[in-house]
C-alpha positions as CSV (number, residue, x, y, z in Angstrom):
1,M,5.1,10.5,-23.4
2,P,7.2,13.6,-23.1
3,I,10.8,13.5,-24.1
4,Y,13.0,16.4,-23.0
5,R,16.3,17.5,-24.5
6,G,18.8,20.3,-24.5
7,K,17.8,23.6,-22.9
8,Q,14.6,21.9,-21.6
9,L,16.8,19.8,-19.3
10,D,18.6,22.9,-18.1
11,G,15.2,24.2,-16.9
12,M,14.3,20.9,-15.2
13,R,17.7,20.8,-13.5
14,Q,17.2,24.3,-12.1
15,A,13.6,23.5,-10.9
16,C,14.6,20.2,-9.4
17,G,17.6,21.5,-7.6
18,M,15.5,24.3,-6.1
19,A,12.9,21.8,-5.0
20,R,15.6,19.7,-3.4
21,D,17.0,22.7,-1.5
22,I,13.6,23.7,-0.2
23,L,12.8,20.1,0.9
24,L,16.1,19.9,2.9
25,E,15.7,23.3,4.5
26,T,12.1,22.6,5.4
27,A,12.9,19.1,6.7
28,A,15.3,20.7,9.2
29,R,12.3,22.7,10.6
30,C,10.5,19.5,11.5
31,Q,11.3,19.7,15.2
32,P,9.4,18.9,18.4
33,G,7.1,21.8,19.4
34,V,6.8,23.1,15.8
35,T,3.3,22.9,14.2
36,T,2.9,21.5,10.8
37,G,1.3,24.8,9.8
38,E,4.5,26.6,10.8
39,V,6.5,24.1,8.6
40,D,4.2,24.9,5.7
41,A,4.6,28.6,6.2
42,F,8.4,28.2,6.4
43,A,8.4,26.4,3.0
44,A,6.1,29.1,1.5
45,D,8.6,31.8,2.6
46,L,11.5,29.9,1.0
47,M,9.5,29.7,-2.2
48,R,9.0,33.4,-2.2
49,Q,12.7,34.1,-1.5
50,K,13.7,31.8,-4.4
51,E,11.1,33.3,-6.7
52,C,9.3,30.0,-7.4
53,K,5.8,28.9,-6.6
54,S,4.2,25.7,-5.1
55,A,3.1,23.1,-7.6
56,F,0.6,21.8,-5.0
57,L,-1.2,25.0,-3.7
58,G,-4.5,25.2,-5.4
59,Y,-4.1,21.8,-7.2
60,R,-7.5,20.3,-7.9
61,Q,-8.4,16.6,-8.0
62,K,-9.9,15.2,-11.2
63,N,-13.1,14.2,-9.3
64,G,-13.8,17.9,-8.6
65,G,-12.9,17.8,-4.9
66,P,-11.5,20.8,-3.0
67,A,-8.3,22.5,-4.1
68,F,-5.2,21.5,-2.1
69,P,-4.8,24.3,0.6
70,G,-1.1,23.7,1.5
71,N,2.2,24.8,0.0
72,V,3.8,21.4,0.7
73,C,2.4,18.1,1.7
74,I,3.1,17.3,5.4
75,S,1.9,13.8,6.5
76,V,2.5,12.6,10.0
77,N,2.9,8.9,11.2
78,D,0.0,6.9,9.8
79,E,-0.7,9.6,7.2
80,I,0.6,8.3,3.9
81,V,0.4,11.3,1.5
82,H,-1.3,14.7,0.9
83,G,-1.3,15.8,4.5
84,I,-2.2,19.4,5.1
85,G,-0.2,21.7,7.5
86,G,-2.2,23.0,10.5
87,P,-2.3,23.2,14.3
88,R,-0.9,19.8,14.9
89,T,2.3,20.0,17.0
90,I,5.2,17.7,16.0
91,Q,6.2,15.3,18.8
92,P,9.3,13.3,19.5
93,G,8.9,9.9,17.9
94,D,6.9,11.2,15.0
95,I,7.8,10.6,11.4
96,I,7.0,13.4,9.0
97,K,6.5,12.7,5.3
98,L,7.5,16.0,3.5
99,D,6.7,16.3,-0.2
100,V,7.8,19.5,-2.0
101,G,6.9,20.3,-5.6
102,I,7.7,23.7,-7.1
103,I,7.3,25.5,-10.4
104,K,10.3,27.6,-11.7
105,G,10.4,29.0,-15.2
106,G,7.5,26.8,-16.3
107,W,9.3,23.6,-15.1
108,V,8.3,21.4,-12.2
109,G,10.6,19.9,-9.5
110,D,9.1,17.2,-7.3
111,N,10.7,15.3,-4.4
112,A,9.9,13.9,-0.9
113,L,11.5,12.3,2.1
114,T,10.5,11.0,5.5
115,V,11.9,12.8,8.6
116,P,12.3,10.9,11.8
117,V,11.9,13.2,14.8
118,G,14.1,12.0,17.6
119,D,14.1,8.3,18.5
120,V,11.5,6.5,16.4
121,G,12.5,3.0,17.4
122,L,14.2,0.2,15.4
123,E,11.0,-1.0,13.8
124,V,10.1,2.4,12.2
125,E,13.8,3.0,11.3
126,G,13.7,-0.3,9.4
127,L,10.6,0.9,7.5
128,L,12.3,4.2,6.5
129,R,15.5,2.4,5.5
130,A,13.6,-0.1,3.3
131,T,11.6,2.6,1.6
132,E,14.7,4.7,0.8
133,E,16.5,1.6,-0.4
134,A,13.6,0.7,-2.6
135,L,13.7,4.1,-4.2
136,H,17.3,3.8,-5.1
137,I,16.9,0.2,-6.4
138,A,14.1,1.5,-8.7
139,I,16.3,4.4,-9.8
140,D,18.9,1.9,-11.0
141,F,16.3,0.5,-13.4
142,A,15.6,4.0,-14.8
143,R,17.7,3.3,-18.0
144,D,17.2,3.6,-21.7
145,G,15.6,0.4,-23.0
146,V,14.4,-1.0,-19.7
147,M,10.7,-1.9,-19.4
148,L,8.9,0.4,-16.9
149,G,7.2,-2.6,-15.4
150,D,10.6,-4.0,-14.3
151,L,11.4,-0.8,-12.5
152,C,8.0,-0.8,-10.7
153,A,8.3,-4.4,-9.7
154,S,11.6,-3.8,-8.0
155,V,10.0,-1.6,-5.3
156,D,7.4,-4.2,-4.3
157,R,9.9,-7.0,-4.4
158,H,12.3,-5.2,-2.0
159,V,9.8,-4.0,0.5
160,R,8.0,-7.3,0.7
161,A,11.2,-9.0,1.5
162,G,11.4,-6.9,4.6
163,G,7.8,-7.7,5.6
164,Y,6.3,-4.3,4.5
165,T,3.6,-3.5,2.0
166,V,3.3,-0.9,-0.8
167,V,0.4,1.5,-1.3
168,R,-1.3,0.6,-4.6
169,E,-3.8,3.5,-4.9
170,F,-1.2,6.3,-5.3
171,V,1.7,6.1,-7.8
172,G,4.7,7.9,-9.2
173,H,4.5,9.7,-12.5
174,G,6.2,11.5,-15.3
175,V,7.1,15.1,-14.5
176,G,8.3,18.1,-16.6
177,R,6.1,20.9,-17.8
178,K,3.3,19.6,-15.6
179,L,3.3,18.0,-12.2
180,H,1.7,14.8,-13.4
181,E,2.6,13.6,-16.9
182,P,2.6,10.1,-18.4
183,P,3.6,7.4,-17.6
184,Q,2.2,6.4,-14.3
185,V,4.9,4.7,-12.1
186,P,3.3,2.3,-9.6
187,N,5.3,0.7,-6.9
188,Y,4.3,-2.8,-8.0
189,R,4.3,-4.6,-11.4
190,P,1.5,-3.2,-13.5
191,E,-0.6,-5.3,-15.9
192,T,1.7,-4.5,-18.7
193,N,5.4,-4.0,-18.7
194,R,5.2,-1.1,-21.2
195,P,6.4,1.4,-22.0
196,R,10.0,0.8,-22.7
197,L,11.9,3.7,-21.1
198,R,13.7,6.1,-23.4
199,A,16.4,8.7,-22.9
200,G,14.8,12.1,-22.2
201,M,11.9,10.8,-20.1
202,I,11.7,12.2,-16.6
203,L,10.1,10.1,-13.8
204,A,9.0,11.0,-10.3
205,I,9.7,7.7,-8.6
206,E,8.1,7.6,-5.1
207,P,7.7,4.5,-3.0
208,M,5.0,4.8,-0.4
209,V,5.4,1.9,2.0
210,N,3.4,0.8,5.1
211,L,4.6,-0.9,8.2
212,G,1.3,-2.8,8.4
213,A,-1.3,-3.7,5.8
214,A,-1.7,-2.0,2.4
215,G,-5.2,-0.7,3.0
216,I,-5.9,3.0,3.0
217,K,-8.6,5.5,4.1
218,L,-9.3,9.1,2.9
219,L,-10.0,11.6,5.6
220,D,-12.9,14.1,5.6
221,D,-10.7,16.9,4.2
222,D,-10.8,14.9,0.9
223,W,-7.0,15.0,0.7
224,T,-5.2,13.3,3.6
225,V,-4.6,9.6,3.0
226,V,-4.0,7.4,6.0
227,T,-3.3,3.7,6.6
228,A,-6.5,1.7,7.3
229,D,-4.9,-0.1,10.3
230,G,-3.2,3.0,11.8
231,S,0.3,1.7,11.1
232,F,3.1,4.1,10.2
233,S,3.9,4.8,6.6
234,S,7.0,6.0,4.8
235,H,7.5,8.0,1.6
236,F,10.6,8.9,-0.4
237,E,10.7,10.5,-3.9
238,H,13.2,11.7,-6.5
239,S,12.7,13.2,-10.0
240,V,15.0,11.1,-12.3
241,L,16.1,11.7,-15.9
242,I,16.7,8.7,-18.1
243,T,19.8,9.1,-20.2
244,K,21.8,6.9,-22.6
245,G,24.0,6.0,-19.6
246,D,23.4,6.1,-15.8
247,P,20.2,7.7,-14.5
248,E,20.5,11.4,-13.5
249,I,18.8,12.1,-10.1
250,L,17.7,15.7,-10.7
251,T,16.7,16.1,-7.1
252,W,19.9,14.4,-5.8
253,R,20.6,14.6,-2.0
254,E,22.8,12.6,0.3
255,R,21.3,9.3,1.3
256,S,20.9,7.9,4.8
257,M,18.5,10.6,5.9
258,S,16.1,7.7,6.6
259,T,18.1,6.8,9.7
260,A,19.3,10.2,10.8
261,A,16.9,11.4,13.5
262,A,16.1,15.1,13.8
263,E,18.1,16.7,16.6
């Protein structure tokens, strides 16, 4: 499992900071009347301006499916992850899962958040709040010497206490030179607690949490994943460096976006 040090971390800090900036600027574009395709195009323009490229565009699944056609992942309401920008118009009451991954100088920055558009109601606000809380609870476990399984179990424990369910088929991961590196980081306790976390590891921790049941379906585009029961789903992600002390959130942003509705 990759361990990064010294100037390598400088490269990751730059890439992750850039990914964070693009995520926040693009999130502000998630307004009623804007299409998801327009949001994707806005993110692509930001990447050109900042001289980085999408880590998602052209990404191919291991099963040989179609390459991902979007610059960012834009998943609406019951769409969990891997949504593709298109003609769909954002409406008041929607929640937009926005996932931004970029490559800068050979390093990958990866982060995500869920944007509430206008008033989404107390039930959905609770879902978003619990998901963001679970992310930060997990981050507090991202310390040298901690077992990965304990970090993963903390997510499931927190969201279940609120009556929500975690998605089991899609997980977090290591990140650095590549978008997906070992280890896998599920949002539930895996069969083994290992590995033991070590300073220099970088994890993309990303709770995906459903308001209803945990079941999922894959749409005909072979990318977009939705809840099987049509319930809303929430997604938050940070890239986190494990150090000898406190975790360093490489994609750090202000919290509480989960309850701040888009104007």
